[in-house]
A tleap script that builds the chain and sets N, CA, C and O, in Angstrom:
source leaprc.protein.ff14SB
mol = sequence {
  NMET PRO LEU ARG ILE SER ASN ALA ILE GLU
  ILE ALA ASP TRP GLN LEU GLU LEU THR ALA
  ILE ARG ALA GLN GLY ALA GLY GLY GLN ASN
  VAL ASN LYS VAL SER SER ALA ILE HIE LEU
  ARG PHE ASP ILE ASN ALA SER THR LEU PRO
  PRO PHE TYR LYS GLU ARG LEU LEU LYS LEU
  SER ASP SER ARG ILE THR SER ASP GLY ILE
  ILE ILE ILE LYS ALA GLN LYS HIE ARG THR
  GLN GLU LYS ASN ARG GLU ASP ALA LEU LEU
  ARG LEU LYS GLU LEU ILE THR SER ALA VAL
  VAL VAL GLN LYS ALA ARG ARG ALA THR LYS
  ALA THR LYS GLY SER GLN ARG ARG ARG MET
  ASP LYS LYS THR GLN ARG GLY GLN THR LYS
  ASN LEU ARG SER LYS LYS ILE ASP CTYR
}
set mol.1.N position { -4.980 9.153 -23.886 }
set mol.1.CA position { -3.822 8.377 -23.793 }
set mol.1.C position { -3.960 7.233 -23.021 }
set mol.1.O position { -4.566 7.467 -21.975 }
set mol.2.N position { -3.693 6.339 -23.130 }
set mol.2.CA position { -3.867 4.665 -22.427 }
set mol.2.C position { -2.812 4.602 -21.879 }
set mol.2.O position { -1.715 4.655 -22.435 }
set mol.3.N position { -3.096 4.441 -20.330 }
set mol.3.CA position { -2.096 4.070 -18.944 }
set mol.3.C position { -1.595 3.016 -19.040 }
set mol.3.O position { -2.209 2.009 -18.688 }
set mol.4.N position { -0.520 2.968 -19.472 }
set mol.4.CA position { 0.850 1.506 -19.492 }
set mol.4.C position { 0.937 1.064 -18.238 }
set mol.4.O position { 0.985 1.892 -17.328 }
set mol.5.N position { 0.976 -0.353 -17.953 }
set mol.5.CA position { 1.208 -1.026 -16.489 }
set mol.5.C position { 2.395 -1.587 -16.620 }
set mol.5.O position { 3.271 -1.522 -15.757 }
set mol.6.N position { 2.529 -2.323 -17.979 }
set mol.6.CA position { 3.797 -3.055 -18.405 }
set mol.6.C position { 3.531 -2.773 -20.057 }
set mol.6.O position { 2.768 -2.119 -20.767 }
set mol.7.N position { 4.705 -3.733 -20.193 }
set mol.7.CA position { 5.403 -3.901 -21.657 }
set mol.7.C position { 3.708 -4.108 -22.764 }
set mol.7.O position { 3.259 -3.427 -23.686 }
set mol.8.N position { 3.226 -5.309 -22.105 }
set mol.8.CA position { 2.168 -5.763 -22.869 }
set mol.8.C position { 0.857 -5.568 -22.445 }
set mol.8.O position { -0.009 -6.167 -23.083 }
set mol.9.N position { 0.438 -4.707 -21.304 }
set mol.9.CA position { -0.921 -4.801 -20.936 }
set mol.9.C position { -0.625 -3.152 -20.910 }
set mol.9.O position { 0.468 -2.586 -20.884 }
set mol.10.N position { -2.147 -2.499 -20.930 }
set mol.10.CA position { -2.227 -1.110 -20.717 }
set mol.10.C position { -3.984 -0.699 -20.952 }
set mol.10.O position { -4.805 -1.260 -21.678 }
set mol.11.N position { -4.137 0.366 -20.130 }
set mol.11.CA position { -5.750 0.324 -19.492 }
set mol.11.C position { -6.122 1.468 -20.600 }
set mol.11.O position { -5.530 2.547 -20.641 }
set mol.12.N position { -7.032 1.151 -21.372 }
set mol.12.CA position { -7.671 2.595 -22.239 }
set mol.12.C position { -8.457 3.708 -21.447 }
set mol.12.O position { -8.718 3.778 -20.246 }
set mol.13.N position { -8.728 4.480 -22.398 }
set mol.13.CA position { -9.148 5.831 -21.560 }
set mol.13.C position { -10.678 5.488 -21.048 }
set mol.13.O position { -11.311 5.690 -20.011 }
set mol.14.N position { -10.903 4.950 -22.145 }
set mol.14.CA position { -12.348 4.809 -21.952 }
set mol.14.C position { -12.894 3.672 -20.390 }
set mol.14.O position { -14.038 3.239 -20.253 }
set mol.15.N position { -12.158 3.508 -19.768 }
set mol.15.CA position { -12.217 2.386 -18.761 }
set mol.15.C position { -11.721 3.263 -17.459 }
set mol.15.O position { -11.986 2.765 -16.365 }
set mol.16.N position { -11.212 4.185 -17.470 }
set mol.16.CA position { -10.808 5.005 -16.627 }
set mol.16.C position { -12.511 6.090 -16.242 }
set mol.16.O position { -13.381 6.069 -17.113 }
set mol.17.N position { -12.670 6.625 -15.401 }
set mol.17.CA position { -13.765 7.316 -15.040 }
set mol.17.C position { -12.944 8.780 -13.452 }
set mol.17.O position { -13.011 8.849 -12.225 }
set mol.18.N position { -12.292 9.614 -14.580 }
set mol.18.CA position { -11.935 10.569 -14.088 }
set mol.18.C position { -12.980 11.860 -13.765 }
set mol.18.O position { -13.718 12.083 -14.724 }
set mol.19.N position { -13.125 12.475 -12.967 }
set mol.19.CA position { -13.823 13.378 -12.358 }
set mol.19.C position { -13.358 14.726 -11.405 }
set mol.19.O position { -12.822 14.507 -10.319 }
set mol.20.N position { -13.519 15.696 -11.726 }
set mol.20.CA position { -12.847 16.845 -11.093 }
set mol.20.C position { -13.678 17.272 -9.956 }
set mol.20.O position { -14.869 17.396 -10.242 }
set mol.21.N position { -13.340 17.534 -8.706 }
set mol.21.CA position { -14.295 17.962 -7.261 }
set mol.21.C position { -12.796 18.620 -6.888 }
set mol.21.O position { -11.581 18.508 -7.050 }
set mol.22.N position { -14.141 19.593 -6.095 }
set mol.22.CA position { -13.180 20.351 -5.099 }
set mol.22.C position { -12.835 19.742 -3.817 }
set mol.22.O position { -13.508 18.979 -3.124 }
set mol.23.N position { -11.027 20.475 -3.519 }
set mol.23.CA position { -10.486 19.836 -2.690 }
set mol.23.C position { -10.633 19.841 -1.666 }
set mol.23.O position { -10.873 21.003 -1.340 }
set mol.24.N position { -10.649 19.049 -0.634 }
set mol.24.CA position { -10.987 19.298 0.896 }
set mol.24.C position { -9.686 20.162 1.697 }
set mol.24.O position { -8.509 19.948 1.407 }
set mol.25.N position { -9.996 20.884 2.451 }
set mol.25.CA position { -8.853 21.517 3.490 }
set mol.25.C position { -8.642 23.229 3.380 }
set mol.25.O position { -9.160 24.063 2.637 }
set mol.26.N position { -7.953 23.302 4.130 }
set mol.26.CA position { -7.914 24.937 3.800 }
set mol.26.C position { -7.354 25.340 2.286 }
set mol.26.O position { -6.716 24.495 1.658 }
set mol.27.N position { -7.582 26.514 1.780 }
set mol.27.CA position { -6.960 26.673 0.575 }
set mol.27.C position { -7.342 28.748 0.722 }
set mol.27.O position { -7.561 29.472 1.693 }
set mol.28.N position { -7.253 29.005 -0.729 }
set mol.28.CA position { -7.215 30.720 -0.318 }
set mol.28.C position { -8.683 30.907 -1.407 }
set mol.28.O position { -9.679 30.187 -1.479 }
set mol.29.N position { -8.354 32.077 -2.116 }
set mol.29.CA position { -9.640 32.714 -2.647 }
set mol.29.C position { -10.488 31.787 -3.519 }
set mol.29.O position { -11.713 31.885 -3.596 }
set mol.30.N position { -9.594 30.685 -4.310 }
set mol.30.CA position { -10.246 29.710 -5.336 }
set mol.30.C position { -11.126 28.414 -4.728 }
set mol.30.O position { -11.830 27.560 -5.268 }
set mol.31.N position { -10.687 28.727 -3.149 }
set mol.31.CA position { -11.236 27.097 -2.839 }
set mol.31.C position { -12.534 26.962 -3.020 }
set mol.31.O position { -12.810 25.763 -2.979 }
set mol.32.N position { -13.550 27.681 -3.218 }
set mol.32.CA position { -14.863 27.478 -3.696 }
set mol.32.C position { -15.155 27.644 -4.790 }
set mol.32.O position { -16.358 27.581 -5.044 }
set mol.33.N position { -14.142 27.940 -5.965 }
set mol.33.CA position { -14.281 28.105 -6.971 }
set mol.33.C position { -13.953 27.127 -8.304 }
set mol.33.O position { -14.469 26.996 -9.414 }
set mol.34.N position { -12.411 26.292 -7.347 }
set mol.34.CA position { -11.909 25.914 -8.663 }
set mol.34.C position { -11.842 24.101 -8.214 }
set mol.34.O position { -11.633 23.697 -7.070 }
set mol.35.N position { -12.107 23.102 -9.584 }
set mol.35.CA position { -12.556 21.666 -8.597 }
set mol.35.C position { -11.129 21.284 -9.319 }
set mol.35.O position { -10.906 21.181 -10.525 }
set mol.36.N position { -10.356 21.132 -8.363 }
set mol.36.CA position { -8.424 20.463 -8.601 }
set mol.36.C position { -8.706 19.393 -8.066 }
set mol.36.O position { -8.035 18.548 -8.658 }
set mol.37.N position { -9.203 18.997 -7.424 }
set mol.37.CA position { -9.061 17.424 -6.927 }
set mol.37.C position { -9.566 16.295 -7.781 }
set mol.37.O position { -10.660 16.591 -8.261 }
set mol.38.N position { -9.184 15.215 -8.101 }
set mol.38.CA position { -9.171 14.624 -9.106 }
set mol.38.C position { -9.973 13.357 -8.346 }
set mol.38.O position { -9.467 13.010 -7.279 }
set mol.39.N position { -11.279 12.566 -8.827 }
set mol.39.CA position { -11.935 11.385 -8.199 }
set mol.39.C position { -11.694 10.200 -9.285 }
set mol.39.O position { -12.535 10.101 -10.179 }
set mol.40.N position { -10.720 9.395 -9.268 }
set mol.40.CA position { -10.893 8.191 -10.238 }
set mol.40.C position { -11.547 7.086 -10.147 }
set mol.40.O position { -11.300 6.652 -9.022 }
set mol.41.N position { -12.262 6.360 -10.705 }
set mol.41.CA position { -12.946 5.202 -10.412 }
set mol.41.C position { -12.788 4.124 -11.844 }
set mol.41.O position { -13.048 4.532 -12.976 }
set mol.42.N position { -12.350 2.799 -11.576 }
set mol.42.CA position { -11.589 2.054 -12.702 }
set mol.42.C position { -12.302 0.694 -11.493 }
set mol.42.O position { -12.063 0.378 -10.328 }
set mol.43.N position { -13.528 0.062 -12.887 }
set mol.43.CA position { -14.432 -1.440 -12.515 }
set mol.43.C position { -13.196 -2.427 -12.761 }
set mol.43.O position { -12.620 -2.314 -13.843 }
set mol.44.N position { -12.824 -3.206 -12.019 }
set mol.44.CA position { -11.732 -4.171 -12.393 }
set mol.44.C position { -12.888 -5.206 -12.996 }
set mol.44.O position { -12.373 -5.166 -14.114 }
set mol.45.N position { -13.512 -5.699 -13.104 }
set mol.45.CA position { -14.504 -6.833 -13.769 }
set mol.45.C position { -15.004 -6.528 -14.918 }
set mol.45.O position { -15.392 -7.508 -15.554 }
set mol.46.N position { -15.158 -5.349 -15.503 }
set mol.46.CA position { -15.253 -4.763 -16.522 }
set mol.46.C position { -14.456 -3.931 -17.321 }
set mol.46.O position { -14.787 -3.012 -18.070 }
set mol.47.N position { -13.186 -4.465 -17.006 }
set mol.47.CA position { -11.693 -3.568 -17.334 }
set mol.47.C position { -11.466 -4.783 -18.699 }
set mol.47.O position { -12.231 -5.655 -19.109 }
set mol.48.N position { -10.156 -4.403 -19.120 }
set mol.48.CA position { -9.760 -5.439 -20.217 }
set mol.48.C position { -8.240 -5.877 -19.597 }
set mol.48.O position { -7.225 -6.216 -20.205 }
set mol.49.N position { -8.461 -5.751 -18.327 }
set mol.49.CA position { -7.234 -6.607 -17.640 }
set mol.49.C position { -7.313 -8.159 -17.797 }
set mol.49.O position { -8.390 -8.745 -17.908 }
set mol.50.N position { -5.958 -8.860 -17.799 }
set mol.50.CA position { -6.021 -10.017 -17.751 }
set mol.50.C position { -6.854 -10.879 -16.740 }
set mol.50.O position { -7.254 -10.223 -15.779 }
set mol.51.N position { -7.155 -12.021 -16.743 }
set mol.51.CA position { -7.912 -12.638 -15.570 }
set mol.51.C position { -7.163 -12.819 -14.487 }
set mol.51.O position { -7.814 -13.022 -13.462 }
set mol.52.N position { -5.724 -12.808 -14.352 }
set mol.52.CA position { -4.786 -13.204 -13.252 }
set mol.52.C position { -4.997 -11.771 -12.665 }
set mol.52.O position { -5.477 -11.675 -11.535 }
set mol.53.N position { -4.715 -10.823 -13.268 }
set mol.53.CA position { -4.618 -9.294 -12.450 }
set mol.53.C position { -5.753 -9.334 -11.999 }
set mol.53.O position { -5.838 -9.454 -10.777 }
set mol.54.N position { -6.899 -9.259 -12.724 }
set mol.54.CA position { -8.051 -9.041 -11.841 }
set mol.54.C position { -8.666 -9.902 -10.570 }
set mol.54.O position { -9.295 -9.418 -9.629 }
set mol.55.N position { -8.327 -11.319 -10.771 }
set mol.55.CA position { -7.634 -12.078 -9.555 }
set mol.55.C position { -7.330 -11.601 -8.206 }
set mol.55.O position { -7.980 -11.611 -7.160 }
set mol.56.N position { -5.567 -10.965 -8.676 }
set mol.56.CA position { -5.401 -10.858 -7.626 }
set mol.56.C position { -6.032 -9.234 -6.769 }
set mol.56.O position { -6.034 -8.967 -5.567 }
set mol.57.N position { -6.557 -8.320 -8.058 }
set mol.57.CA position { -7.185 -7.175 -7.637 }
set mol.57.C position { -7.961 -7.272 -6.641 }
set mol.57.O position { -7.855 -6.665 -5.575 }
set mol.58.N position { -8.932 -8.190 -7.010 }
set mol.58.CA position { -10.236 -8.463 -5.961 }
set mol.58.C position { -9.798 -9.356 -5.165 }
set mol.58.O position { -10.803 -9.736 -4.565 }
set mol.59.N position { -8.638 -10.106 -4.670 }
set mol.59.CA position { -8.281 -10.549 -3.595 }
set mol.59.C position { -7.913 -9.972 -2.417 }
set mol.59.O position { -8.071 -10.364 -1.261 }
set mol.60.N position { -7.251 -8.700 -2.987 }
set mol.60.CA position { -6.773 -7.444 -2.235 }
set mol.60.C position { -7.707 -6.971 -0.899 }
set mol.60.O position { -8.920 -6.816 -1.047 }
set mol.61.N position { -7.065 -6.755 0.397 }
set mol.61.CA position { -7.839 -6.055 1.370 }
set mol.61.C position { -7.391 -4.559 1.295 }
set mol.61.O position { -6.571 -4.155 2.119 }
set mol.62.N position { -7.904 -3.707 0.324 }
set mol.62.CA position { -7.480 -2.464 0.188 }
set mol.62.C position { -8.541 -1.417 0.400 }
set mol.62.O position { -9.329 -1.168 -0.512 }
set mol.63.N position { -8.580 -1.009 1.153 }
set mol.63.CA position { -10.060 0.353 1.442 }
set mol.63.C position { -10.657 0.994 0.209 }
set mol.63.O position { -11.840 1.288 0.038 }
set mol.64.N position { -9.399 1.200 -0.821 }
set mol.64.CA position { -9.722 1.592 -2.126 }
set mol.64.C position { -10.755 0.959 -3.129 }
set mol.64.O position { -11.420 1.541 -3.986 }
set mol.65.N position { -10.721 -0.557 -2.766 }
set mol.65.CA position { -11.576 -0.969 -3.387 }
set mol.65.C position { -12.984 -1.431 -3.064 }
set mol.65.O position { -13.262 -2.336 -2.278 }
set mol.66.N position { -13.653 -0.859 -3.614 }
set mol.66.CA position { -15.065 -1.795 -2.814 }
set mol.66.C position { -15.773 -2.904 -3.213 }
set mol.66.O position { -15.413 -3.287 -4.326 }
set mol.67.N position { -16.890 -3.743 -2.575 }
set mol.67.CA position { -17.067 -4.840 -2.509 }
set mol.67.C position { -16.977 -5.272 -4.107 }
set mol.67.O position { -16.340 -6.197 -4.609 }
set mol.68.N position { -17.985 -4.111 -4.846 }
set mol.68.CA position { -18.407 -4.656 -6.182 }
set mol.68.C position { -17.283 -4.423 -7.196 }
set mol.68.O position { -17.527 -4.256 -8.392 }
set mol.69.N position { -15.707 -4.414 -6.547 }
set mol.69.CA position { -14.651 -4.622 -7.543 }
set mol.69.C position { -14.363 -3.299 -8.333 }
set mol.69.O position { -13.812 -3.357 -9.432 }
set mol.70.N position { -14.837 -1.785 -7.620 }
set mol.70.CA position { -14.436 -0.771 -8.161 }
set mol.70.C position { -13.504 0.151 -7.329 }
set mol.70.O position { -13.728 0.630 -6.217 }
set mol.71.N position { -12.077 0.334 -8.356 }
set mol.71.CA position { -11.197 1.173 -7.510 }
set mol.71.C position { -11.179 2.715 -7.514 }
set mol.71.O position { -10.852 3.446 -8.449 }
set mol.72.N position { -11.667 3.121 -6.066 }
set mol.72.CA position { -11.623 4.616 -5.928 }
set mol.72.C position { -10.610 5.208 -5.520 }
set mol.72.O position { -10.220 4.760 -4.442 }
set mol.73.N position { -9.751 6.393 -6.106 }
set mol.73.CA position { -8.763 7.121 -5.751 }
set mol.73.C position { -8.944 8.433 -5.621 }
set mol.73.O position { -9.006 8.971 -6.726 }
set mol.74.N position { -9.053 9.165 -4.732 }
set mol.74.CA position { -9.621 10.666 -4.329 }
set mol.74.C position { -7.677 10.781 -4.443 }
set mol.74.O position { -6.802 10.105 -3.902 }
set mol.75.N position { -7.609 12.054 -5.479 }
set mol.75.CA position { -5.990 13.020 -5.442 }
set mol.75.C position { -5.934 14.200 -5.508 }
set mol.75.O position { -6.280 14.806 -6.522 }
set mol.76.N position { -5.510 14.750 -4.497 }
set mol.76.CA position { -5.574 16.356 -3.990 }
set mol.76.C position { -4.219 16.947 -3.136 }
set mol.76.O position { -4.061 17.874 -2.341 }
set mol.77.N position { -3.593 16.216 -3.555 }
set mol.77.CA position { -2.441 16.640 -3.327 }
set mol.77.C position { -2.029 18.043 -3.583 }
set mol.77.O position { -1.765 18.965 -2.811 }
set mol.78.N position { -2.045 17.956 -4.845 }
set mol.78.CA position { -1.552 19.305 -6.142 }
set mol.78.C position { -2.430 20.466 -6.004 }
set mol.78.O position { -3.516 20.415 -5.427 }
set mol.79.N position { -1.874 21.643 -6.614 }
set mol.79.CA position { -2.672 22.802 -6.692 }
set mol.79.C position { -3.390 22.414 -8.307 }
set mol.79.O position { -4.318 23.204 -8.479 }
set mol.80.N position { -3.315 21.915 -8.939 }
set mol.80.CA position { -3.265 21.879 -9.781 }
set mol.80.C position { -4.355 20.739 -10.742 }
set mol.80.O position { -3.920 19.587 -10.743 }
set mol.81.N position { -5.293 20.883 -11.300 }
set mol.81.CA position { -5.722 19.305 -11.936 }
set mol.81.C position { -5.073 18.636 -12.663 }
set mol.81.O position { -5.245 17.420 -12.751 }
set mol.82.N position { -4.461 19.090 -13.129 }
set mol.82.CA position { -3.262 18.240 -14.548 }
set mol.82.C position { -2.299 17.539 -13.228 }
set mol.82.O position { -2.094 16.335 -13.074 }
set mol.83.N position { -1.882 18.461 -12.508 }
set mol.83.CA position { -0.965 17.112 -11.320 }
set mol.83.C position { -1.726 16.314 -10.677 }
set mol.83.O position { -1.195 15.285 -10.258 }
set mol.84.N position { -2.952 16.502 -10.447 }
set mol.84.CA position { -3.592 15.364 -9.313 }
set mol.84.C position { -4.115 14.001 -10.439 }
set mol.84.O position { -4.418 12.837 -10.179 }
set mol.85.N position { -4.063 14.662 -11.595 }
set mol.85.CA position { -4.486 13.639 -12.407 }
set mol.85.C position { -3.838 12.650 -12.990 }
set mol.85.O position { -4.396 11.770 -13.644 }
set mol.86.N position { -2.346 12.749 -12.745 }
set mol.86.CA position { -0.958 12.174 -13.221 }
set mol.86.C position { -0.886 12.063 -11.781 }
set mol.86.O position { 0.343 12.003 -11.813 }
set mol.87.N position { -1.069 12.006 -10.896 }
set mol.87.CA position { -0.592 11.429 -9.121 }
set mol.87.C position { -1.816 9.911 -9.250 }
set mol.87.O position { -1.529 8.730 -9.057 }
set mol.88.N position { -3.221 10.518 -9.648 }
set mol.88.CA position { -4.339 9.704 -9.477 }
set mol.88.C position { -3.488 8.149 -10.234 }
set mol.88.O position { -2.989 7.239 -9.572 }
set mol.89.N position { -3.535 8.231 -11.633 }
set mol.89.CA position { -2.799 7.773 -12.262 }
set mol.89.C position { -2.056 6.747 -12.393 }
set mol.89.O position { -2.184 5.587 -12.783 }
set mol.90.N position { -0.875 7.716 -11.800 }
set mol.90.CA position { 0.201 6.806 -11.260 }
set mol.90.C position { 0.022 5.989 -9.774 }
set mol.90.O position { 0.803 5.139 -9.344 }
set mol.91.N position { -1.336 6.525 -9.042 }
set mol.91.CA position { -1.437 5.524 -7.972 }
set mol.91.C position { -2.035 4.361 -8.270 }
set mol.91.O position { -1.802 3.285 -7.719 }
set mol.92.N position { -3.060 4.627 -9.420 }
set mol.92.CA position { -3.512 3.523 -9.522 }
set mol.92.C position { -2.638 2.356 -10.374 }
set mol.92.O position { -2.857 1.163 -10.162 }
set mol.93.N position { -1.926 2.670 -11.066 }
set mol.93.CA position { -0.840 1.956 -11.256 }
set mol.93.C position { -0.006 0.987 -10.452 }
set mol.93.O position { 0.208 -0.221 -10.546 }
set mol.94.N position { 0.352 1.852 -9.705 }
set mol.94.CA position { 1.349 1.380 -8.207 }
set mol.94.C position { 0.408 -0.097 -7.821 }
set mol.94.O position { 0.801 -1.237 -7.573 }
set mol.95.N position { -0.915 0.457 -7.890 }
set mol.95.CA position { -1.714 -0.519 -6.856 }
set mol.95.C position { -2.058 -1.739 -7.378 }
set mol.95.O position { -2.291 -2.770 -6.748 }
set mol.96.N position { -2.092 -1.429 -9.495 }
set mol.96.CA position { -2.231 -2.515 -9.569 }
set mol.96.C position { -0.949 -3.456 -9.687 }
set mol.96.O position { -1.117 -4.674 -9.736 }
set mol.97.N position { 0.430 -2.858 -9.737 }
set mol.97.CA position { 1.424 -3.363 -9.880 }
set mol.97.C position { 1.837 -4.214 -8.698 }
set mol.97.O position { 2.382 -5.316 -8.750 }
set mol.98.N position { 1.599 -3.742 -7.963 }
set mol.98.CA position { 1.783 -4.367 -6.312 }
set mol.98.C position { 1.076 -5.298 -6.063 }
set mol.98.O position { 1.671 -6.233 -5.528 }
set mol.99.N position { -0.294 -5.477 -6.284 }
set mol.99.CA position { -1.166 -6.839 -6.536 }
set mol.99.C position { -0.509 -7.782 -7.232 }
set mol.99.O position { -0.620 -8.932 -6.808 }
set mol.100.N position { 0.156 -7.596 -8.201 }
set mol.100.CA position { 0.538 -8.631 -9.203 }
set mol.100.C position { 2.171 -9.399 -8.897 }
set mol.100.O position { 2.359 -10.478 -9.458 }
set mol.101.N position { 2.933 -9.013 -8.306 }
set mol.101.CA position { 3.779 -8.974 -7.630 }
set mol.101.C position { 3.874 -10.410 -6.985 }
set mol.101.O position { 3.308 -10.523 -5.897 }
set mol.102.N position { 4.370 -11.283 -7.384 }
set mol.102.CA position { 4.241 -12.757 -6.183 }
set mol.102.C position { 4.974 -12.894 -5.203 }
set mol.102.O position { 6.184 -12.887 -5.430 }
set mol.103.N position { 4.567 -13.041 -3.980 }
set mol.103.CA position { 5.422 -12.975 -2.758 }
set mol.103.C position { 6.178 -14.288 -2.547 }
set mol.103.O position { 5.567 -15.351 -2.663 }
set mol.104.N position { 7.821 -14.258 -2.164 }
set mol.104.CA position { 8.808 -15.370 -1.916 }
set mol.104.C position { 7.978 -16.340 -0.856 }
set mol.104.O position { 7.859 -15.963 0.310 }
set mol.105.N position { 7.496 -17.407 -1.225 }
set mol.105.CA position { 7.368 -18.175 -0.104 }
set mol.105.C position { 8.296 -18.622 0.843 }
set mol.105.O position { 9.293 -19.169 0.372 }
set mol.106.N position { 8.192 -18.491 2.484 }
set mol.106.CA position { 8.998 -18.413 3.542 }
set mol.106.C position { 8.999 -19.691 3.551 }
set mol.106.O position { 8.123 -20.497 3.238 }
set mol.107.N position { 10.253 -19.849 4.008 }
set mol.107.CA position { 10.743 -21.446 4.536 }
set mol.107.C position { 10.947 -21.224 6.063 }
set mol.107.O position { 11.720 -20.436 6.608 }
set mol.108.N position { 10.163 -22.015 6.569 }
set mol.108.CA position { 10.459 -22.165 8.036 }
set mol.108.C position { 12.160 -22.615 8.303 }
set mol.108.O position { 12.661 -23.373 7.472 }
set mol.109.N position { 12.897 -22.193 9.315 }
set mol.109.CA position { 14.097 -22.651 9.888 }
set mol.109.C position { 13.996 -22.609 11.005 }
set mol.109.O position { 13.096 -22.016 11.599 }
set mol.110.N position { 15.178 -23.422 11.666 }
set mol.110.CA position { 15.074 -23.846 13.155 }
set mol.110.C position { 16.315 -22.611 13.498 }
set mol.110.O position { 16.800 -22.194 12.446 }
set mol.111.N position { 16.835 -22.041 14.593 }
set mol.111.CA position { 18.016 -21.767 15.355 }
set mol.111.C position { 18.825 -22.620 15.401 }
set mol.111.O position { 18.536 -23.804 15.575 }
set mol.112.N position { 20.133 -22.125 15.236 }
set mol.112.CA position { 21.587 -23.140 15.215 }
set mol.112.C position { 21.313 -23.464 16.580 }
set mol.112.O position { 20.714 -22.811 17.434 }
set mol.113.N position { 21.964 -24.806 16.643 }
set mol.113.CA position { 22.567 -24.885 18.303 }
set mol.113.C position { 23.560 -23.964 18.849 }
set mol.113.O position { 23.343 -23.583 19.999 }
set mol.114.N position { 24.364 -23.629 18.397 }
set mol.114.CA position { 25.331 -22.217 18.865 }
set mol.114.C position { 24.320 -21.160 19.242 }
set mol.114.O position { 24.104 -20.988 20.441 }
set mol.115.N position { 23.707 -20.466 18.386 }
set mol.115.CA position { 23.022 -19.648 18.605 }
set mol.115.C position { 21.910 -19.322 19.836 }
set mol.115.O position { 21.512 -18.274 20.346 }
set mol.116.N position { 21.587 -20.867 20.071 }
set mol.116.CA position { 20.520 -21.417 21.138 }
set mol.116.C position { 21.352 -21.082 22.540 }
set mol.116.O position { 20.914 -20.444 23.498 }
set mol.117.N position { 22.810 -21.747 22.390 }
set mol.117.CA position { 23.661 -21.877 23.542 }
set mol.117.C position { 23.891 -20.294 23.829 }
set mol.117.O position { 23.491 -19.769 24.868 }
set mol.118.N position { 24.752 -19.402 22.542 }
set mol.118.CA position { 24.724 -17.711 22.793 }
set mol.118.C position { 23.693 -17.295 23.715 }
set mol.118.O position { 23.921 -16.909 24.862 }
set mol.119.N position { 22.360 -17.400 23.091 }
set mol.119.CA position { 21.376 -17.088 23.636 }
set mol.119.C position { 21.178 -17.615 25.376 }
set mol.119.O position { 20.839 -16.679 26.101 }
set mol.120.N position { 21.300 -18.567 25.880 }
set mol.120.CA position { 21.389 -19.370 26.968 }
set mol.120.C position { 22.031 -18.812 28.351 }
set mol.120.O position { 21.677 -18.743 29.528 }
set mol.121.N position { 23.446 -18.363 27.388 }
set mol.121.CA position { 24.344 -18.012 28.335 }
set mol.121.C position { 24.367 -16.402 28.282 }
set mol.121.O position { 24.978 -15.838 29.189 }
set mol.122.N position { 23.967 -15.897 27.641 }
set mol.122.CA position { 23.479 -14.587 27.893 }
set mol.122.C position { 22.485 -14.276 29.039 }
set mol.122.O position { 22.713 -13.394 29.867 }
set mol.123.N position { 21.382 -15.037 29.043 }
set mol.123.CA position { 20.628 -15.043 29.938 }
set mol.123.C position { 20.917 -15.359 30.828 }
set mol.123.O position { 20.118 -14.882 31.634 }
set mol.124.N position { 21.960 -16.197 31.545 }
set mol.124.CA position { 22.494 -16.532 32.970 }
set mol.124.C position { 23.109 -15.280 33.253 }
set mol.124.O position { 22.782 -14.733 34.307 }
set mol.125.N position { 24.149 -14.583 32.321 }
set mol.125.CA position { 24.710 -13.850 32.697 }
set mol.125.C position { 23.717 -12.374 32.830 }
set mol.125.O position { 24.092 -11.364 33.426 }
set mol.126.N position { 23.127 -12.442 32.519 }
set mol.126.CA position { 22.281 -11.291 32.671 }
set mol.126.C position { 21.245 -11.255 34.098 }
set mol.126.O position { 20.722 -10.290 34.655 }
set mol.127.N position { 21.189 -12.903 34.458 }
set mol.127.CA position { 20.497 -13.144 35.604 }
set mol.127.C position { 21.706 -12.776 36.721 }
set mol.127.O position { 21.470 -12.144 37.751 }
set mol.128.N position { 23.071 -13.287 36.337 }
set mol.128.CA position { 23.899 -13.278 37.617 }
set mol.128.C position { 24.213 -11.852 37.993 }
set mol.128.O position { 24.536 -11.517 39.132 }
set mol.129.N position { 24.101 -11.057 36.999 }
set mol.129.CA position { 24.092 -9.290 37.074 }
set mol.129.C position { 22.916 -9.186 38.051 }
set mol.129.O position { 23.255 -8.953 39.211 }
set mol.130.N position { 21.785 -9.293 37.851 }
set mol.130.CA position { 20.859 -8.967 38.507 }
set mol.130.C position { 20.896 -9.197 39.847 }
set mol.130.O position { 20.710 -8.421 40.785 }
set mol.131.N position { 21.253 -10.776 39.815 }
set mol.131.CA position { 21.768 -11.072 41.074 }
set mol.131.C position { 22.409 -10.122 42.089 }
set mol.131.O position { 22.011 -9.895 43.231 }
set mol.132.N position { 23.491 -9.599 41.455 }
set mol.132.CA position { 24.808 -9.214 42.175 }
set mol.132.C position { 24.029 -7.656 42.767 }
set mol.132.O position { 24.379 -7.114 43.815 }
set mol.133.N position { 23.253 -7.276 42.119 }
set mol.133.CA position { 22.561 -5.638 42.037 }
set mol.133.C position { 21.734 -5.818 43.641 }
set mol.133.O position { 21.496 -4.960 44.491 }
set mol.134.N position { 21.505 -6.939 43.626 }
set mol.134.CA position { 20.544 -7.220 44.595 }
set mol.134.C position { 20.967 -6.715 45.973 }
set mol.134.O position { 22.148 -6.367 45.956 }
set mol.135.N position { 20.270 -6.538 47.375 }
set mol.135.CA position { 20.605 -6.646 48.436 }
set mol.135.C position { 20.541 -7.717 49.105 }
set mol.135.O position { 19.436 -8.246 49.228 }
set mol.136.N position { 21.506 -8.214 49.608 }
set mol.136.CA position { 21.838 -9.819 50.633 }
set mol.136.C position { 21.280 -9.328 52.040 }
set mol.136.O position { 21.881 -8.416 52.608 }
set mol.137.N position { 20.297 -9.825 52.549 }
set mol.137.CA position { 20.280 -9.956 53.826 }
set mol.137.C position { 20.163 -11.299 54.907 }
set mol.137.O position { 19.287 -12.165 54.925 }
set mol.138.N position { 21.167 -11.176 55.649 }
set mol.138.CA position { 21.262 -12.204 56.477 }
set mol.138.C position { 20.665 -12.188 57.450 }
set mol.138.O position { 20.448 -11.018 57.766 }
set mol.139.N position { 20.023 -13.277 58.535 }
set mol.139.CA position { 19.150 -13.153 59.590 }
set mol.139.C position { 19.913 -14.025 60.279 }
set mol.139.O position { 19.602 -14.346 61.426 }
savepdb mol mol.pdb
quit
């Protein structure tokens, strides 16, 4: 079953390389027998994603993306292989959709005259409070 990114874009199964591996950490009796963790590899350059998606993904400075343009996700949260597989696919989908979101351009603004005046008044008042607390020594 292909991984649906949006209405028009989906990733076919042949583009995803899913490998079952043994999970890290403490386990029970099955820790050395059962391969429940999933290792997902997705080659951005060899995929059928639109060029815009590929560009944005390759520009990301994410530790999960190698210099060759391969996304590597290791899922081992859950006890079952199937849940870890779903988790890995969901994390891949989230990574791709977050890379495509266009950030709103920030416009530089100035502080208003009133806010500047209030800030300076507070600074003056704070200084006066501190000044009153100090011991006055007259010689």
